[in-house]
mmCIF entry with sequence, helices, sheets and N, C-alpha, C, O atoms, coordinates in Angstrom:
data_MODEL
# 
_entry.id   MODEL 
# 
_entity.id                         1 
_entity.type                       polymer 
_entity.pdbx_number_of_molecules   1 
# 
_entity_poly.entity_id                      1 
_entity_poly.type                           'polypeptide(L)' 
_entity_poly.nstd_linkage                   no 
_entity_poly.nstd_monomer                   no 
_entity_poly.pdbx_seq_one_letter_code       MAETTGRIPLWIIGTVTGIPVIGLFSRYFLLWFIFWIRFISVIIG 
_entity_poly.pdbx_seq_one_letter_code_can   MAETTGRIPLWIIGTVTGIPVIGLFSRYFLLWFIFWIRFISVIIG 
_entity_poly.pdbx_strand_id                 A 
# 
loop_
_entity_poly_seq.entity_id 
_entity_poly_seq.num 
_entity_poly_seq.mon_id 
_entity_poly_seq.hetero 
1 1  MET n 
1 2  ALA n 
1 3  GLU n 
1 4  THR n 
1 5  THR n 
1 6  GLY n 
1 7  ARG n 
1 8  ILE n 
1 9  PRO n 
1 10 LEU n 
1 11 TRP n 
1 12 ILE n 
1 13 ILE n 
1 14 GLY n 
1 15 THR n 
1 16 VAL n 
1 17 THR n 
1 18 GLY n 
1 19 ILE n 
1 20 PRO n 
1 21 VAL n 
1 22 ILE n 
1 23 GLY n 
1 24 LEU n 
1 25 PHE n 
1 26 SER n 
1 27 ARG n 
1 28 TYR n 
1 29 PHE n 
1 30 LEU n 
1 31 LEU n 
1 32 TRP n 
1 33 PHE n 
1 34 ILE n 
1 35 PHE n 
1 36 TRP n 
1 37 ILE n 
1 38 ARG n 
1 39 PHE n 
1 40 ILE n 
1 41 SER n 
1 42 VAL n 
1 43 ILE n 
1 44 ILE n 
1 45 GLY n 
# 
_struct_asym.id          A 
_struct_asym.entity_id   1 
# 
_struct_conf.conf_type_id            HELX_P 
_struct_conf.id                      HELX_P1 
_struct_conf.pdbx_PDB_helix_id       AA1 
_struct_conf.beg_label_comp_id       LEU 
_struct_conf.beg_label_asym_id       A 
_struct_conf.beg_label_seq_id        10 
_struct_conf.pdbx_beg_PDB_ins_code   ? 
_struct_conf.end_label_comp_id       ILE 
_struct_conf.end_label_asym_id       A 
_struct_conf.end_label_seq_id        44 
_struct_conf.pdbx_end_PDB_ins_code   ? 
_struct_conf.beg_auth_comp_id        LEU 
_struct_conf.beg_auth_asym_id        A 
_struct_conf.beg_auth_seq_id         10 
_struct_conf.end_auth_comp_id        ILE 
_struct_conf.end_auth_asym_id        A 
_struct_conf.end_auth_seq_id         44 
_struct_conf.pdbx_PDB_helix_class    1 
_struct_conf.details                 ? 
_struct_conf.pdbx_PDB_helix_length   35 
# 
_struct_conf_type.id          HELX_P 
_struct_conf_type.criteria    ? 
_struct_conf_type.reference   ? 
# 
_struct_sheet.id               AA1 
_struct_sheet.type             ? 
_struct_sheet.number_strands   2 
_struct_sheet.details          ? 
# 
_struct_sheet_order.sheet_id     AA1 
_struct_sheet_order.range_id_1   1 
_struct_sheet_order.range_id_2   2 
_struct_sheet_order.offset       ? 
_struct_sheet_order.sense        anti-parallel 
# 
loop_
_struct_sheet_range.sheet_id 
_struct_sheet_range.id 
_struct_sheet_range.beg_label_comp_id 
_struct_sheet_range.beg_label_asym_id 
_struct_sheet_range.beg_label_seq_id 
_struct_sheet_range.pdbx_beg_PDB_ins_code 
_struct_sheet_range.end_label_comp_id 
_struct_sheet_range.end_label_asym_id 
_struct_sheet_range.end_label_seq_id 
_struct_sheet_range.pdbx_end_PDB_ins_code 
_struct_sheet_range.beg_auth_comp_id 
_struct_sheet_range.beg_auth_asym_id 
_struct_sheet_range.beg_auth_seq_id 
_struct_sheet_range.end_auth_comp_id 
_struct_sheet_range.end_auth_asym_id 
_struct_sheet_range.end_auth_seq_id 
AA1 1 THR A 4 ? THR A 5 ? THR A 4 THR A 5 
AA1 2 ILE A 8 ? PRO A 9 ? ILE A 8 PRO A 9 
# 
loop_
_atom_site.group_PDB 
_atom_site.id 
_atom_site.type_symbol 
_atom_site.label_atom_id 
_atom_site.label_alt_id 
_atom_site.label_comp_id 
_atom_site.label_asym_id 
_atom_site.label_entity_id 
_atom_site.label_seq_id 
_atom_site.pdbx_PDB_ins_code 
_atom_site.Cartn_x 
_atom_site.Cartn_y 
_atom_site.Cartn_z 
_atom_site.occupancy 
_atom_site.B_iso_or_equiv 
_atom_site.pdbx_formal_charge 
_atom_site.auth_seq_id 
_atom_site.auth_comp_id 
_atom_site.auth_asym_id 
_atom_site.auth_atom_id 
_atom_site.pdbx_PDB_model_num 
ATOM 1   N N  . MET A 1 1  ? 10.415 12.510 -87.300 1.00 0.00 ? 1  MET A N  1 
ATOM 2   C CA . MET A 1 1  ? 11.615 11.692 -87.253 1.00 0.00 ? 1  MET A CA 1 
ATOM 3   C C  . MET A 1 1  ? 12.164 11.372 -88.679 1.00 0.00 ? 1  MET A C  1 
ATOM 4   O O  . MET A 1 1  ? 12.413 10.228 -89.059 1.00 0.00 ? 1  MET A O  1 
ATOM 5   N N  . ALA A 1 2  ? 12.322 12.474 -89.411 1.00 0.00 ? 2  ALA A N  1 
ATOM 6   C CA . ALA A 1 2  ? 12.726 12.218 -90.822 1.00 0.00 ? 2  ALA A CA 1 
ATOM 7   C C  . ALA A 1 2  ? 14.232 12.028 -90.976 1.00 0.00 ? 2  ALA A C  1 
ATOM 8   O O  . ALA A 1 2  ? 14.690 11.442 -91.957 1.00 0.00 ? 2  ALA A O  1 
ATOM 9   N N  . GLU A 1 3  ? 14.981 12.510 -90.034 1.00 0.00 ? 3  GLU A N  1 
ATOM 10  C CA . GLU A 1 3  ? 16.465 12.385 -90.118 1.00 0.00 ? 3  GLU A CA 1 
ATOM 11  C C  . GLU A 1 3  ? 16.938 11.004 -89.666 1.00 0.00 ? 3  GLU A C  1 
ATOM 12  O O  . GLU A 1 3  ? 16.806 10.630 -88.500 1.00 0.00 ? 3  GLU A O  1 
ATOM 13  N N  . THR A 1 4  ? 17.501 10.246 -90.638 1.00 0.00 ? 4  THR A N  1 
ATOM 14  C CA . THR A 1 4  ? 18.053 8.914  -90.368 1.00 0.00 ? 4  THR A CA 1 
ATOM 15  C C  . THR A 1 4  ? 19.407 8.774  -90.864 1.00 0.00 ? 4  THR A C  1 
ATOM 16  O O  . THR A 1 4  ? 19.671 9.256  -91.965 1.00 0.00 ? 4  THR A O  1 
ATOM 17  N N  . THR A 1 5  ? 20.294 8.178  -90.194 1.00 0.00 ? 5  THR A N  1 
ATOM 18  C CA . THR A 1 5  ? 21.579 7.896  -90.762 1.00 0.00 ? 5  THR A CA 1 
ATOM 19  C C  . THR A 1 5  ? 21.562 6.440  -91.145 1.00 0.00 ? 5  THR A C  1 
ATOM 20  O O  . THR A 1 5  ? 21.585 5.557  -90.287 1.00 0.00 ? 5  THR A O  1 
ATOM 21  N N  . GLY A 1 6  ? 21.521 6.195  -92.419 1.00 0.00 ? 6  GLY A N  1 
ATOM 22  C CA . GLY A 1 6  ? 21.333 4.746  -92.871 1.00 0.00 ? 6  GLY A CA 1 
ATOM 23  C C  . GLY A 1 6  ? 19.877 4.384  -92.454 1.00 0.00 ? 6  GLY A C  1 
ATOM 24  O O  . GLY A 1 6  ? 18.926 5.057  -92.851 1.00 0.00 ? 6  GLY A O  1 
ATOM 25  N N  . ARG A 1 7  ? 19.731 3.306  -91.647 1.00 0.00 ? 7  ARG A N  1 
ATOM 26  C CA . ARG A 1 7  ? 18.450 2.827  -91.195 1.00 0.00 ? 7  ARG A CA 1 
ATOM 27  C C  . ARG A 1 7  ? 18.141 3.225  -89.785 1.00 0.00 ? 7  ARG A C  1 
ATOM 28  O O  . ARG A 1 7  ? 16.998 3.113  -89.343 1.00 0.00 ? 7  ARG A O  1 
ATOM 29  N N  . ILE A 1 8  ? 19.207 3.719  -89.018 1.00 0.00 ? 8  ILE A N  1 
ATOM 30  C CA . ILE A 1 8  ? 19.055 3.931  -87.578 1.00 0.00 ? 8  ILE A CA 1 
ATOM 31  C C  . ILE A 1 8  ? 18.536 5.431  -87.318 1.00 0.00 ? 8  ILE A C  1 
ATOM 32  O O  . ILE A 1 8  ? 19.237 6.372  -87.689 1.00 0.00 ? 8  ILE A O  1 
ATOM 33  N N  . PRO A 1 9  ? 17.409 5.630  -86.732 1.00 0.00 ? 9  PRO A N  1 
ATOM 34  C CA . PRO A 1 9  ? 17.007 7.025  -86.469 1.00 0.00 ? 9  PRO A CA 1 
ATOM 35  C C  . PRO A 1 9  ? 17.994 7.695  -85.407 1.00 0.00 ? 9  PRO A C  1 
ATOM 36  O O  . PRO A 1 9  ? 18.533 7.045  -84.510 1.00 0.00 ? 9  PRO A O  1 
ATOM 37  N N  . LEU A 1 10 ? 18.165 9.003  -85.596 1.00 0.00 ? 10 LEU A N  1 
ATOM 38  C CA . LEU A 1 10 ? 19.134 9.713  -84.723 1.00 0.00 ? 10 LEU A CA 1 
ATOM 39  C C  . LEU A 1 10 ? 18.660 9.761  -83.264 1.00 0.00 ? 10 LEU A C  1 
ATOM 40  O O  . LEU A 1 10 ? 19.467 9.786  -82.335 1.00 0.00 ? 10 LEU A O  1 
ATOM 41  N N  . TRP A 1 11 ? 17.384 9.772  -83.091 1.00 0.00 ? 11 TRP A N  1 
ATOM 42  C CA . TRP A 1 11 ? 16.882 9.779  -81.647 1.00 0.00 ? 11 TRP A CA 1 
ATOM 43  C C  . TRP A 1 11 ? 17.271 8.508  -80.912 1.00 0.00 ? 11 TRP A C  1 
ATOM 44  O O  . TRP A 1 11 ? 17.583 8.543  -79.721 1.00 0.00 ? 11 TRP A O  1 
ATOM 45  N N  . ILE A 1 12 ? 17.252 7.428  -81.594 1.00 0.00 ? 12 ILE A N  1 
ATOM 46  C CA . ILE A 1 12 ? 17.806 6.094  -81.038 1.00 0.00 ? 12 ILE A CA 1 
ATOM 47  C C  . ILE A 1 12 ? 19.336 6.198  -80.636 1.00 0.00 ? 12 ILE A C  1 
ATOM 48  O O  . ILE A 1 12 ? 19.779 5.817  -79.552 1.00 0.00 ? 12 ILE A O  1 
ATOM 49  N N  . ILE A 1 13 ? 20.017 6.715  -81.564 1.00 0.00 ? 13 ILE A N  1 
ATOM 50  C CA . ILE A 1 13 ? 21.437 6.935  -81.222 1.00 0.00 ? 13 ILE A CA 1 
ATOM 51  C C  . ILE A 1 13 ? 21.644 7.842  -80.080 1.00 0.00 ? 13 ILE A C  1 
ATOM 52  O O  . ILE A 1 13 ? 22.512 7.578  -79.248 1.00 0.00 ? 13 ILE A O  1 
ATOM 53  N N  . GLY A 1 14 ? 20.901 8.900  -79.983 1.00 0.00 ? 14 GLY A N  1 
ATOM 54  C CA . GLY A 1 14 ? 21.035 9.892  -79.005 1.00 0.00 ? 14 GLY A CA 1 
ATOM 55  C C  . GLY A 1 14 ? 20.665 9.290  -77.692 1.00 0.00 ? 14 GLY A C  1 
ATOM 56  O O  . GLY A 1 14 ? 21.367 9.537  -76.711 1.00 0.00 ? 14 GLY A O  1 
ATOM 57  N N  . THR A 1 15 ? 19.591 8.502  -77.594 1.00 0.00 ? 15 THR A N  1 
ATOM 58  C CA . THR A 1 15 ? 19.056 7.923  -76.393 1.00 0.00 ? 15 THR A CA 1 
ATOM 59  C C  . THR A 1 15 ? 20.110 6.837  -75.895 1.00 0.00 ? 15 THR A C  1 
ATOM 60  O O  . THR A 1 15 ? 20.426 6.783  -74.706 1.00 0.00 ? 15 THR A O  1 
ATOM 61  N N  . VAL A 1 16 ? 20.634 5.989  -76.834 1.00 0.00 ? 16 VAL A N  1 
ATOM 62  C CA . VAL A 1 16 ? 21.502 4.937  -76.467 1.00 0.00 ? 16 VAL A CA 1 
ATOM 63  C C  . VAL A 1 16 ? 22.891 5.555  -75.898 1.00 0.00 ? 16 VAL A C  1 
ATOM 64  O O  . VAL A 1 16 ? 23.459 5.043  -74.933 1.00 0.00 ? 16 VAL A O  1 
ATOM 65  N N  . THR A 1 17 ? 23.352 6.611  -76.523 1.00 0.00 ? 17 THR A N  1 
ATOM 66  C CA . THR A 1 17 ? 24.589 7.232  -76.092 1.00 0.00 ? 17 THR A CA 1 
ATOM 67  C C  . THR A 1 17 ? 24.329 8.143  -74.929 1.00 0.00 ? 17 THR A C  1 
ATOM 68  O O  . THR A 1 17 ? 25.205 8.311  -74.081 1.00 0.00 ? 17 THR A O  1 
ATOM 69  N N  . GLY A 1 18 ? 23.177 8.733  -74.853 1.00 0.00 ? 18 GLY A N  1 
ATOM 70  C CA . GLY A 1 18 ? 22.961 9.780  -73.825 1.00 0.00 ? 18 GLY A CA 1 
ATOM 71  C C  . GLY A 1 18 ? 22.734 9.128  -72.412 1.00 0.00 ? 18 GLY A C  1 
ATOM 72  O O  . GLY A 1 18 ? 23.128 9.746  -71.424 1.00 0.00 ? 18 GLY A O  1 
ATOM 73  N N  . ILE A 1 19 ? 22.152 7.975  -72.279 1.00 0.00 ? 19 ILE A N  1 
ATOM 74  C CA . ILE A 1 19 ? 21.853 7.442  -71.044 1.00 0.00 ? 19 ILE A CA 1 
ATOM 75  C C  . ILE A 1 19 ? 23.156 7.080  -70.263 1.00 0.00 ? 19 ILE A C  1 
ATOM 76  O O  . ILE A 1 19 ? 23.284 7.520  -69.121 1.00 0.00 ? 19 ILE A O  1 
ATOM 77  N N  . PRO A 1 20 ? 24.143 6.290  -70.827 1.00 0.00 ? 20 PRO A N  1 
ATOM 78  C CA . PRO A 1 20 ? 25.349 6.057  -70.102 1.00 0.00 ? 20 PRO A CA 1 
ATOM 79  C C  . PRO A 1 20 ? 26.079 7.380  -69.708 1.00 0.00 ? 20 PRO A C  1 
ATOM 80  O O  . PRO A 1 20 ? 26.612 7.505  -68.606 1.00 0.00 ? 20 PRO A O  1 
ATOM 81  N N  . VAL A 1 21 ? 26.080 8.276  -70.571 1.00 0.00 ? 21 VAL A N  1 
ATOM 82  C CA . VAL A 1 21 ? 26.813 9.567  -70.305 1.00 0.00 ? 21 VAL A CA 1 
ATOM 83  C C  . VAL A 1 21 ? 26.095 10.333 -69.088 1.00 0.00 ? 21 VAL A C  1 
ATOM 84  O O  . VAL A 1 21 ? 26.732 10.844 -68.166 1.00 0.00 ? 21 VAL A O  1 
ATOM 85  N N  . ILE A 1 22 ? 24.834 10.350 -69.184 1.00 0.00 ? 22 ILE A N  1 
ATOM 86  C CA . ILE A 1 22 ? 24.139 11.070 -67.999 1.00 0.00 ? 22 ILE A CA 1 
ATOM 87  C C  . ILE A 1 22 ? 24.360 10.268 -66.727 1.00 0.00 ? 22 ILE A C  1 
ATOM 88  O O  . ILE A 1 22 ? 24.468 10.852 -65.648 1.00 0.00 ? 22 ILE A O  1 
ATOM 89  N N  . GLY A 1 23 ? 24.430 8.960  -66.824 1.00 0.00 ? 23 GLY A N  1 
ATOM 90  C CA . GLY A 1 23 ? 24.696 8.128  -65.703 1.00 0.00 ? 23 GLY A CA 1 
ATOM 91  C C  . GLY A 1 23 ? 26.008 8.316  -65.100 1.00 0.00 ? 23 GLY A C  1 
ATOM 92  O O  . GLY A 1 23 ? 26.132 8.402  -63.878 1.00 0.00 ? 23 GLY A O  1 
ATOM 93  N N  . LEU A 1 24 ? 26.992 8.383  -65.901 1.00 0.00 ? 24 LEU A N  1 
ATOM 94  C CA . LEU A 1 24 ? 28.352 8.741  -65.500 1.00 0.00 ? 24 LEU A CA 1 
ATOM 95  C C  . LEU A 1 24 ? 28.536 10.081 -64.860 1.00 0.00 ? 24 LEU A C  1 
ATOM 96  O O  . LEU A 1 24 ? 29.170 10.231 -63.817 1.00 0.00 ? 24 LEU A O  1 
ATOM 97  N N  . PHE A 1 25 ? 27.934 11.089 -65.550 1.00 0.00 ? 25 PHE A N  1 
ATOM 98  C CA . PHE A 1 25 ? 27.944 12.472 -64.903 1.00 0.00 ? 25 PHE A CA 1 
ATOM 99  C C  . PHE A 1 25 ? 27.287 12.580 -63.568 1.00 0.00 ? 25 PHE A C  1 
ATOM 100 O O  . PHE A 1 25 ? 27.806 13.184 -62.629 1.00 0.00 ? 25 PHE A O  1 
ATOM 101 N N  . SER A 1 26 ? 26.061 11.941 -63.505 1.00 0.00 ? 26 SER A N  1 
ATOM 102 C CA . SER A 1 26 ? 25.378 12.014 -62.221 1.00 0.00 ? 26 SER A CA 1 
ATOM 103 C C  . SER A 1 26 ? 26.082 11.277 -61.128 1.00 0.00 ? 26 SER A C  1 
ATOM 104 O O  . SER A 1 26 ? 26.061 11.693 -59.970 1.00 0.00 ? 26 SER A O  1 
ATOM 105 N N  . ARG A 1 27 ? 26.706 10.183 -61.487 1.00 0.00 ? 27 ARG A N  1 
ATOM 106 C CA . ARG A 1 27 ? 27.424 9.367  -60.441 1.00 0.00 ? 27 ARG A CA 1 
ATOM 107 C C  . ARG A 1 27 ? 28.578 10.245 -59.913 1.00 0.00 ? 27 ARG A C  1 
ATOM 108 O O  . ARG A 1 27 ? 28.781 10.387 -58.707 1.00 0.00 ? 27 ARG A O  1 
ATOM 109 N N  . TYR A 1 28 ? 29.368 10.861 -60.929 1.00 0.00 ? 28 TYR A N  1 
ATOM 110 C CA . TYR A 1 28 ? 30.530 11.647 -60.514 1.00 0.00 ? 28 TYR A CA 1 
ATOM 111 C C  . TYR A 1 28 ? 30.054 12.931 -59.593 1.00 0.00 ? 28 TYR A C  1 
ATOM 112 O O  . TYR A 1 28 ? 30.666 13.301 -58.592 1.00 0.00 ? 28 TYR A O  1 
ATOM 113 N N  . PHE A 1 29 ? 28.949 13.495 -60.065 1.00 0.00 ? 29 PHE A N  1 
ATOM 114 C CA . PHE A 1 29 ? 28.456 14.669 -59.263 1.00 0.00 ? 29 PHE A CA 1 
ATOM 115 C C  . PHE A 1 29 ? 27.999 14.274 -57.973 1.00 0.00 ? 29 PHE A C  1 
ATOM 116 O O  . PHE A 1 29 ? 28.231 15.003 -57.008 1.00 0.00 ? 29 PHE A O  1 
ATOM 117 N N  . LEU A 1 30 ? 27.284 13.045 -57.826 1.00 0.00 ? 30 LEU A N  1 
ATOM 118 C CA . LEU A 1 30 ? 26.926 12.605 -56.535 1.00 0.00 ? 30 LEU A CA 1 
ATOM 119 C C  . LEU A 1 30 ? 28.120 12.352 -55.590 1.00 0.00 ? 30 LEU A C  1 
ATOM 120 O O  . LEU A 1 30 ? 28.098 12.784 -54.437 1.00 0.00 ? 30 LEU A O  1 
ATOM 121 N N  . LEU A 1 31 ? 29.115 11.681 -56.058 1.00 0.00 ? 31 LEU A N  1 
ATOM 122 C CA . LEU A 1 31 ? 30.331 11.448 -55.350 1.00 0.00 ? 31 LEU A CA 1 
ATOM 123 C C  . LEU A 1 31 ? 30.999 12.715 -54.851 1.00 0.00 ? 31 LEU A C  1 
ATOM 124 O O  . LEU A 1 31 ? 31.406 12.813 -53.694 1.00 0.00 ? 31 LEU A O  1 
ATOM 125 N N  . TRP A 1 32 ? 31.104 13.680 -55.750 1.00 0.00 ? 32 TRP A N  1 
ATOM 126 C CA . TRP A 1 32 ? 31.724 14.988 -55.463 1.00 0.00 ? 32 TRP A CA 1 
ATOM 127 C C  . TRP A 1 32 ? 30.862 15.730 -54.455 1.00 0.00 ? 32 TRP A C  1 
ATOM 128 O O  . TRP A 1 32 ? 31.410 16.342 -53.538 1.00 0.00 ? 32 TRP A O  1 
ATOM 129 N N  . PHE A 1 33 ? 29.558 15.707 -54.577 1.00 0.00 ? 33 PHE A N  1 
ATOM 130 C CA . PHE A 1 33 ? 28.584 16.336 -53.596 1.00 0.00 ? 33 PHE A CA 1 
ATOM 131 C C  . PHE A 1 33 ? 28.752 15.707 -52.226 1.00 0.00 ? 33 PHE A C  1 
ATOM 132 O O  . PHE A 1 33 ? 28.865 16.425 -51.233 1.00 0.00 ? 33 PHE A O  1 
ATOM 133 N N  . ILE A 1 34 ? 28.773 14.370 -52.145 1.00 0.00 ? 34 ILE A N  1 
ATOM 134 C CA . ILE A 1 34 ? 28.877 13.676 -50.930 1.00 0.00 ? 34 ILE A CA 1 
ATOM 135 C C  . ILE A 1 34 ? 30.207 13.981 -50.209 1.00 0.00 ? 34 ILE A C  1 
ATOM 136 O O  . ILE A 1 34 ? 30.245 14.182 -48.995 1.00 0.00 ? 34 ILE A O  1 
ATOM 137 N N  . PHE A 1 35 ? 31.284 14.007 -50.995 1.00 0.00 ? 35 PHE A N  1 
ATOM 138 C CA . PHE A 1 35 ? 32.566 14.389 -50.475 1.00 0.00 ? 35 PHE A CA 1 
ATOM 139 C C  . PHE A 1 35 ? 32.675 15.734 -49.914 1.00 0.00 ? 35 PHE A C  1 
ATOM 140 O O  . PHE A 1 35 ? 33.284 15.926 -48.862 1.00 0.00 ? 35 PHE A O  1 
ATOM 141 N N  . TRP A 1 36 ? 32.060 16.763 -50.633 1.00 0.00 ? 36 TRP A N  1 
ATOM 142 C CA . TRP A 1 36 ? 31.978 18.116 -50.090 1.00 0.00 ? 36 TRP A CA 1 
ATOM 143 C C  . TRP A 1 36 ? 31.244 18.290 -48.835 1.00 0.00 ? 36 TRP A C  1 
ATOM 144 O O  . TRP A 1 36 ? 31.628 19.062 -47.957 1.00 0.00 ? 36 TRP A O  1 
ATOM 145 N N  . ILE A 1 37 ? 30.061 17.487 -48.739 1.00 0.00 ? 37 ILE A N  1 
ATOM 146 C CA . ILE A 1 37 ? 29.231 17.595 -47.470 1.00 0.00 ? 37 ILE A CA 1 
ATOM 147 C C  . ILE A 1 37 ? 30.047 17.077 -46.362 1.00 0.00 ? 37 ILE A C  1 
ATOM 148 O O  . ILE A 1 37 ? 30.070 17.715 -45.309 1.00 0.00 ? 37 ILE A O  1 
ATOM 149 N N  . ARG A 1 38 ? 30.752 15.936 -46.491 1.00 0.00 ? 38 ARG A N  1 
ATOM 150 C CA . ARG A 1 38 ? 31.666 15.435 -45.468 1.00 0.00 ? 38 ARG A CA 1 
ATOM 151 C C  . ARG A 1 38 ? 32.785 16.324 -45.028 1.00 0.00 ? 38 ARG A C  1 
ATOM 152 O O  . ARG A 1 38 ? 33.115 16.490 -43.854 1.00 0.00 ? 38 ARG A O  1 
ATOM 153 N N  . PHE A 1 39 ? 33.375 16.917 -46.139 1.00 0.00 ? 39 PHE A N  1 
ATOM 154 C CA . PHE A 1 39 ? 34.496 17.849 -45.951 1.00 0.00 ? 39 PHE A CA 1 
ATOM 155 C C  . PHE A 1 39 ? 34.117 19.087 -45.153 1.00 0.00 ? 39 PHE A C  1 
ATOM 156 O O  . PHE A 1 39 ? 34.861 19.547 -44.287 1.00 0.00 ? 39 PHE A O  1 
ATOM 157 N N  . ILE A 1 40 ? 32.908 19.625 -45.477 1.00 0.00 ? 40 ILE A N  1 
ATOM 158 C CA . ILE A 1 40 ? 32.426 20.879 -44.873 1.00 0.00 ? 40 ILE A CA 1 
ATOM 159 C C  . ILE A 1 40 ? 32.071 20.541 -43.401 1.00 0.00 ? 40 ILE A C  1 
ATOM 160 O O  . ILE A 1 40 ? 32.367 21.329 -42.503 1.00 0.00 ? 40 ILE A O  1 
ATOM 161 N N  . SER A 1 41 ? 31.466 19.426 -43.167 1.00 0.00 ? 41 SER A N  1 
ATOM 162 C CA . SER A 1 41 ? 31.008 19.045 -41.843 1.00 0.00 ? 41 SER A CA 1 
ATOM 163 C C  . SER A 1 41 ? 32.191 18.849 -40.934 1.00 0.00 ? 41 SER A C  1 
ATOM 164 O O  . SER A 1 41 ? 32.157 19.218 -39.760 1.00 0.00 ? 41 SER A O  1 
ATOM 165 N N  . VAL A 1 42 ? 33.287 18.240 -41.503 1.00 0.00 ? 42 VAL A N  1 
ATOM 166 C CA . VAL A 1 42 ? 34.524 18.066 -40.667 1.00 0.00 ? 42 VAL A CA 1 
ATOM 167 C C  . VAL A 1 42 ? 35.110 19.414 -40.303 1.00 0.00 ? 42 VAL A C  1 
ATOM 168 O O  . VAL A 1 42 ? 35.575 19.610 -39.180 1.00 0.00 ? 42 VAL A O  1 
ATOM 169 N N  . ILE A 1 43 ? 35.092 20.362 -41.262 1.00 0.00 ? 43 ILE A N  1 
ATOM 170 C CA . ILE A 1 43 ? 35.564 21.744 -41.030 1.00 0.00 ? 43 ILE A CA 1 
ATOM 171 C C  . ILE A 1 43 ? 34.853 22.470 -39.911 1.00 0.00 ? 43 ILE A C  1 
ATOM 172 O O  . ILE A 1 43 ? 35.424 23.101 -39.022 1.00 0.00 ? 43 ILE A O  1 
ATOM 173 N N  . ILE A 1 44 ? 33.463 22.305 -40.056 1.00 0.00 ? 44 ILE A N  1 
ATOM 174 C CA . ILE A 1 44 ? 32.593 23.024 -39.167 1.00 0.00 ? 44 ILE A CA 1 
ATOM 175 C C  . ILE A 1 44 ? 32.659 22.459 -37.672 1.00 0.00 ? 44 ILE A C  1 
ATOM 176 O O  . ILE A 1 44 ? 32.757 23.202 -36.696 1.00 0.00 ? 44 ILE A O  1 
ATOM 177 N N  . GLY A 1 45 ? 32.598 21.131 -37.602 1.00 0.00 ? 45 GLY A N  1 
ATOM 178 C CA . GLY A 1 45 ? 32.497 20.542 -36.298 1.00 0.00 ? 45 GLY A CA 1 
ATOM 179 C C  . GLY A 1 45 ? 33.364 19.371 -36.084 1.00 0.00 ? 45 GLY A C  1 
ATOM 180 O O  . GLY A 1 45 ? 33.357 18.787 -35.000 1.00 0.00 ? 45 GLY A O  1 
# 
């Protein structure tokens, strides 16, 4: 962990910024997935 910007290690910055981004993407993907399952089931039956 030699790379630091000032006093803050980069992995801390990556973790702190990465968690909300992953959360947003997973939430969006889940909503899209549920929508498509419902949409396809309506088309089929």
